[in-house]
Short mmCIF file of the C-alpha atoms (twelve columns), coordinates in Angstrom:
data_MODEL
# 
_entry.id   MODEL 
# 
loop_
_atom_site.group_PDB 
_atom_site.id 
_atom_site.type_symbol 
_atom_site.label_atom_id 
_atom_site.label_alt_id 
_atom_site.label_comp_id 
_atom_site.label_asym_id 
_atom_site.label_seq_id 
_atom_site.Cartn_x 
_atom_site.Cartn_y 
_atom_site.Cartn_z 
_atom_site.pdbx_PDB_model_num 
ATOM 1   C CA . MET A 1   -0.520  0.087  0.319   1 
ATOM 2   C CA . LEU A 2   1.781   3.482  -0.816  1 
ATOM 3   C CA . LEU A 3   -0.238  6.604  1.113   1 
ATOM 4   C CA . ALA A 4   0.549   9.621  -0.103  1 
ATOM 5   C CA . VAL A 5   -0.448  13.197 0.815   1 
ATOM 6   C CA . ARG A 6   -0.998  16.189 -1.708  1 
ATOM 7   C CA . PRO A 7   -2.705  19.067 -2.610  1 
ATOM 8   C CA . ALA A 8   -6.593  18.602 -3.648  1 
ATOM 9   C CA . THR A 9   -7.808  19.517 -7.384  1 
ATOM 10  C CA . GLU A 10  -10.838 19.527 -9.118  1 
ATOM 11  C CA . THR A 11  -9.884  16.000 -10.474 1 
ATOM 12  C CA . ASP A 12  -10.230 14.860 -6.522  1 
ATOM 13  C CA . PHE A 13  -13.856 16.135 -6.319  1 
ATOM 14  C CA . SER A 14  -16.210 12.741 -7.669  1 
ATOM 15  C CA . ALA A 15  -13.934 10.111 -5.081  1 
ATOM 16  C CA . LEU A 16  -14.382 12.660 -2.568  1 
ATOM 17  C CA . ALA A 17  -17.632 12.938 -2.655  1 
ATOM 18  C CA . HIS A 18  -18.320 8.976  -2.671  1 
ATOM 19  C CA . LEU A 19  -16.209 9.105  0.645   1 
ATOM 20  C CA . ASP A 20  -17.891 7.011  3.543   1 
ATOM 21  C CA . LEU A 21  -17.746 9.380  6.270   1 
ATOM 22  C CA . THR A 22  -20.322 7.461  8.443   1 
ATOM 23  C CA . TYR A 23  -18.783 6.975  12.031  1 
ATOM 24  C CA . PRO A 24  -19.692 4.879  15.360  1 
ATOM 25  C CA . THR A 25  -21.938 6.940  17.857  1 
ATOM 26  C CA . ASN A 26  -21.644 4.189  20.690  1 
ATOM 27  C CA . ARG A 27  -19.459 6.104  22.933  1 
ATOM 28  C CA . TYR A 28  -19.478 9.684  23.478  1 
ATOM 29  C CA . LEU A 29  -17.978 12.483 26.257  1 
ATOM 30  C CA . ALA A 30  -20.721 13.613 28.531  1 
ATOM 31  C CA . ILE A 31  -20.473 17.201 29.979  1 
ATOM 32  C CA . GLU A 32  -21.425 17.185 33.821  1 
ATOM 33  C CA . ARG A 33  -21.820 20.423 35.513  1 
ATOM 34  C CA . SER A 34  -22.091 20.827 38.797  1 
ATOM 35  C CA . GLY A 35  -21.791 24.261 41.244  1 
ATOM 36  C CA . THR A 36  -23.738 27.207 41.162  1 
ATOM 37  C CA . SER A 37  -23.113 30.106 39.038  1 
ATOM 38  C CA . PRO A 38  -20.818 32.088 38.559  1 
ATOM 39  C CA . GLU A 39  -18.646 28.827 40.110  1 
ATOM 40  C CA . HIS A 40  -18.870 26.046 38.154  1 
ATOM 41  C CA . THR A 41  -17.215 22.363 37.826  1 
ATOM 42  C CA . PHE A 42  -16.926 20.551 34.800  1 
ATOM 43  C CA . THR A 43  -16.361 16.727 34.316  1 
ATOM 44  C CA . LEU A 44  -15.933 14.765 30.851  1 
ATOM 45  C CA . ARG A 45  -16.692 11.096 30.664  1 
ATOM 46  C CA . TRP A 46  -17.013 8.631  28.207  1 
ATOM 47  C CA . ARG A 47  -20.442 6.957  28.442  1 
ATOM 48  C CA . GLU A 48  -22.235 4.353  26.104  1 
ATOM 49  C CA . HIS A 49  -25.337 4.641  24.593  1 
ATOM 50  C CA . GLU A 50  -26.568 2.608  21.683  1 
ATOM 51  C CA . THR A 51  -26.913 4.972  18.468  1 
ATOM 52  C CA . PRO A 52  -26.998 4.488  14.892  1 
ATOM 53  C CA . ASP A 53  -23.888 5.712  13.112  1 
ATOM 54  C CA . GLU A 54  -23.771 9.024  12.265  1 
ATOM 55  C CA . VAL A 55  -22.427 11.028 9.123   1 
ATOM 56  C CA . TYR A 56  -19.751 13.526 9.619   1 
ATOM 57  C CA . ASN A 57  -20.302 15.313 6.545   1 
ATOM 58  C CA . SER A 58  -21.486 14.688 2.819   1 
ATOM 59  C CA . TYR A 59  -19.361 16.980 -0.083  1 
ATOM 60  C CA . THR A 60  -20.928 17.686 -3.290  1 
ATOM 61  C CA . GLY A 61  -18.485 18.629 -6.499  1 
ATOM 62  C CA . ASP A 62  -19.842 22.603 -5.616  1 
ATOM 63  C CA . TRP A 63  -19.002 22.388 -1.727  1 
ATOM 64  C CA . LEU A 64  -15.578 21.201 -2.554  1 
ATOM 65  C CA . ARG A 65  -15.116 23.810 -5.557  1 
ATOM 66  C CA . ASN A 66  -15.911 26.666 -3.389  1 
ATOM 67  C CA . ALA A 67  -13.482 25.205 -0.279  1 
ATOM 68  C CA . LEU A 68  -10.697 24.889 -2.971  1 
ATOM 69  C CA . ASN A 69  -10.908 28.311 -3.446  1 
ATOM 70  C CA . ARG A 70  -11.623 29.438 0.241   1 
ATOM 71  C CA . ALA A 71  -9.515  26.821 2.675   1 
ATOM 72  C CA . ASP A 72  -5.973  28.356 3.475   1 
ATOM 73  C CA . LEU A 73  -4.411  24.505 3.197   1 
ATOM 74  C CA . PHE A 74  -6.763  21.490 1.039   1 
ATOM 75  C CA . LEU A 75  -4.871  18.231 1.285   1 
ATOM 76  C CA . VAL A 76  -6.414  14.897 -0.123  1 
ATOM 77  C CA . ALA A 77  -4.641  11.559 1.218   1 
ATOM 78  C CA . GLU A 78  -4.700  9.034  -1.421  1 
ATOM 79  C CA . SER A 79  -4.044  5.051  -1.275  1 
ATOM 80  C CA . ASP A 80  -2.812  3.163  -3.460  1 
ATOM 81  C CA . GLY A 81  -3.573  6.405  -6.171  1 
ATOM 82  C CA . GLU A 82  -7.127  7.130  -4.818  1 
ATOM 83  C CA . PRO A 83  -8.208  9.648  -2.599  1 
ATOM 84  C CA . VAL A 84  -9.061  8.235  0.841   1 
ATOM 85  C CA . GLY A 85  -9.372  11.522 2.980   1 
ATOM 86  C CA . LEU A 86  -9.189  15.462 2.692   1 
ATOM 87  C CA . LEU A 87  -8.254  17.733 5.303   1 
ATOM 88  C CA . MET A 88  -8.907  21.189 5.136   1 
ATOM 89  C CA . VAL A 89  -7.643  24.612 7.288   1 
ATOM 90  C CA . LEU A 90  -9.061  27.846 7.629   1 
ATOM 91  C CA . ARG A 91  -6.458  31.088 9.121   1 
ATOM 92  C CA . ALA A 92  -8.223  32.653 11.766  1 
ATOM 93  C CA . SER A 93  -8.158  35.483 11.094  1 
ATOM 94  C CA . ARG A 94  -7.711  37.868 14.236  1 
ATOM 95  C CA . THR A 95  -5.262  35.533 16.008  1 
ATOM 96  C CA . ASP A 96  -1.839  33.272 14.438  1 
ATOM 97  C CA . ALA A 97  -4.229  29.834 14.442  1 
ATOM 98  C CA . GLY A 98  -5.754  27.923 12.495  1 
ATOM 99  C CA . GLU A 99  -8.654  25.547 12.584  1 
ATOM 100 C CA . ILE A 100 -8.791  22.065 10.940  1 
ATOM 101 C CA . THR A 101 -12.428 22.228 9.520   1 
ATOM 102 C CA . ASP A 102 -12.416 19.137 7.910   1 
ATOM 103 C CA . LEU A 103 -10.472 15.713 8.369   1 
ATOM 104 C CA . ALA A 104 -12.558 13.035 6.791   1 
ATOM 105 C CA . VAL A 105 -11.141 9.490  5.985   1 
ATOM 106 C CA . ASP A 106 -12.976 7.038  4.040   1 
ATOM 107 C CA . ARG A 107 -14.244 4.348  6.864   1 
ATOM 108 C CA . GLY A 108 -13.230 1.834  4.507   1 
ATOM 109 C CA . ALA A 109 -9.332  2.929  4.503   1 
ATOM 110 C CA . ARG A 110 -9.458  4.050  8.389   1 
ATOM 111 C CA . ARG A 111 -6.498  3.063  10.083  1 
ATOM 112 C CA . ILE A 112 -4.040  3.210  7.549   1 
ATOM 113 C CA . GLY A 113 -2.379  6.053  8.539   1 
ATOM 114 C CA . ALA A 114 -3.778  8.930  6.239   1 
ATOM 115 C CA . GLY A 115 -5.533  10.462 9.383   1 
ATOM 116 C CA . LYS A 116 -1.941  10.591 10.906  1 
ATOM 117 C CA . ALA A 117 -0.528  11.549 7.173   1 
ATOM 118 C CA . LEU A 118 -3.061  14.558 7.001   1 
ATOM 119 C CA . ALA A 119 -2.914  15.811 10.292  1 
ATOM 120 C CA . ASN A 120 1.337   15.497 10.013  1 
ATOM 121 C CA . ALA A 121 1.301   17.688 7.153   1 
ATOM 122 C CA . ALA A 122 -1.351  20.549 8.626   1 
ATOM 123 C CA . VAL A 123 1.156   20.601 11.603  1 
ATOM 124 C CA . SER A 124 3.974   21.493 9.327   1 
ATOM 125 C CA . TRP A 125 2.088   23.778 7.102   1 
ATOM 126 C CA . ALA A 126 0.838   25.744 10.397  1 
ATOM 127 C CA . ARG A 127 4.512   25.595 12.086  1 
ATOM 128 C CA . GLU A 128 5.869   26.984 8.608   1 
ATOM 129 C CA . ARG A 129 3.542   30.042 8.742   1 
ATOM 130 C CA . ALA A 130 4.684   30.543 12.527  1 
ATOM 131 C CA . LEU A 131 1.135   29.835 13.724  1 
ATOM 132 C CA . ARG A 132 0.827   29.219 17.356  1 
ATOM 133 C CA . ALA A 133 -2.067  26.643 17.454  1 
ATOM 134 C CA . LEU A 134 -4.439  24.413 15.592  1 
ATOM 135 C CA . TRP A 135 -7.740  24.096 17.050  1 
ATOM 136 C CA . VAL A 136 -10.202 21.859 15.894  1 
ATOM 137 C CA . GLU A 137 -14.232 20.950 17.043  1 
ATOM 138 C CA . PRO A 138 -15.469 17.198 16.980  1 
ATOM 139 C CA . ARG A 139 -19.010 16.456 18.191  1 
ATOM 140 C CA . ALA A 140 -18.952 14.980 21.283  1 
ATOM 141 C CA . ASP A 141 -20.574 11.907 19.746  1 
ATOM 142 C CA . ASN A 142 -17.352 10.830 17.553  1 
ATOM 143 C CA . ALA A 143 -15.000 9.298  19.615  1 
ATOM 144 C CA . GLU A 144 -12.941 7.788  17.433  1 
ATOM 145 C CA . ALA A 145 -12.110 11.978 16.387  1 
ATOM 146 C CA . ILE A 146 -11.969 13.033 20.168  1 
ATOM 147 C CA . GLU A 147 -9.225  10.169 20.677  1 
ATOM 148 C CA . PHE A 148 -7.620  10.405 17.241  1 
ATOM 149 C CA . TYR A 149 -6.755  14.240 18.342  1 
ATOM 150 C CA . LEU A 150 -5.879  13.450 21.748  1 
ATOM 151 C CA . ARG A 151 -2.774  10.779 20.406  1 
ATOM 152 C CA . ARG A 152 -2.074  13.719 18.180  1 
ATOM 153 C CA . GLY A 153 -1.221  15.990 20.987  1 
ATOM 154 C CA . PHE A 154 -4.156  17.992 20.895  1 
ATOM 155 C CA . ARG A 155 -5.797  18.831 24.410  1 
ATOM 156 C CA . ILE A 156 -9.493  19.518 25.364  1 
ATOM 157 C CA . SER A 157 -10.119 23.311 26.094  1 
ATOM 158 C CA . GLY A 158 -14.057 23.918 25.626  1 
ATOM 159 C CA . PHE A 159 -16.951 23.007 24.737  1 
ATOM 160 C CA . ASN A 160 -20.430 24.045 23.328  1 
ATOM 161 C CA . ASP A 161 -23.723 22.411 24.104  1 
ATOM 162 C CA . ARG A 162 -25.533 25.032 21.977  1 
ATOM 163 C CA . LEU A 163 -23.153 25.742 19.387  1 
ATOM 164 C CA . TYR A 164 -25.380 24.244 15.993  1 
ATOM 165 C CA . SER A 165 -28.732 23.452 17.227  1 
ATOM 166 C CA . ASN A 166 -30.851 23.360 20.061  1 
ATOM 167 C CA . GLN A 167 -30.246 19.646 20.039  1 
ATOM 168 C CA . ASP A 168 -26.513 20.161 20.799  1 
ATOM 169 C CA . ASP A 169 -27.318 19.491 24.383  1 
ATOM 170 C CA . ALA A 170 -28.839 15.884 23.637  1 
ATOM 171 C CA . PRO A 171 -26.420 12.985 24.548  1 
ATOM 172 C CA . GLY A 172 -22.955 13.353 22.498  1 
ATOM 173 C CA . ARG A 173 -24.265 16.517 20.616  1 
ATOM 174 C CA . SER A 174 -22.021 18.910 22.408  1 
ATOM 175 C CA . THR A 175 -19.334 20.161 20.151  1 
ATOM 176 C CA . VAL A 176 -15.518 19.803 21.823  1 
ATOM 177 C CA . TYR A 177 -13.167 22.429 21.427  1 
ATOM 178 C CA . MET A 178 -9.457  20.692 21.074  1 
ATOM 179 C CA . HIS A 179 -6.056  22.493 20.307  1 
ATOM 180 C CA . LEU A 180 -2.468  21.733 19.542  1 
ATOM 181 C CA . GLU A 181 -0.438  24.464 20.507  1 
ATOM 182 C CA . LEU A 182 2.418   24.875 18.405  1 
# 
């Protein structure tokens, strides 16, 4: 198996649009609160629950074309010449940090090093630009993603249980903020 990371091109869009981006949600990072305002204590604990798999994202050619024009970094991981994953980074406009907005690997190609290669390339890119940090916002029900980032040295730095919808406070729906100091 030959694994490579390279800049994305429009010729990748068809393959990227067909990646299986489902992930298991049987574990989630629960956020438990105690105390009274303004002094709260938060505890993060792994919890089990039975839910169907979720889909991280679904990409269309138009969406990917717009992302290619907008992203500061858009990489593709390929295995034996076939795209199996992608990574996108945007530089934060008011800080010297970058946000990994998308890191997605086809379910059938996970655990072969594609995600690690993409993340390492993003870290190298950020360091070359003297960024002070990279940050990412996985959902609390994406245990594989959270554990992946923890293994790369990212730290949990916060959460938001109301970021995307009124359903965010359902088990596993909160957003976990993670960052890597460079």
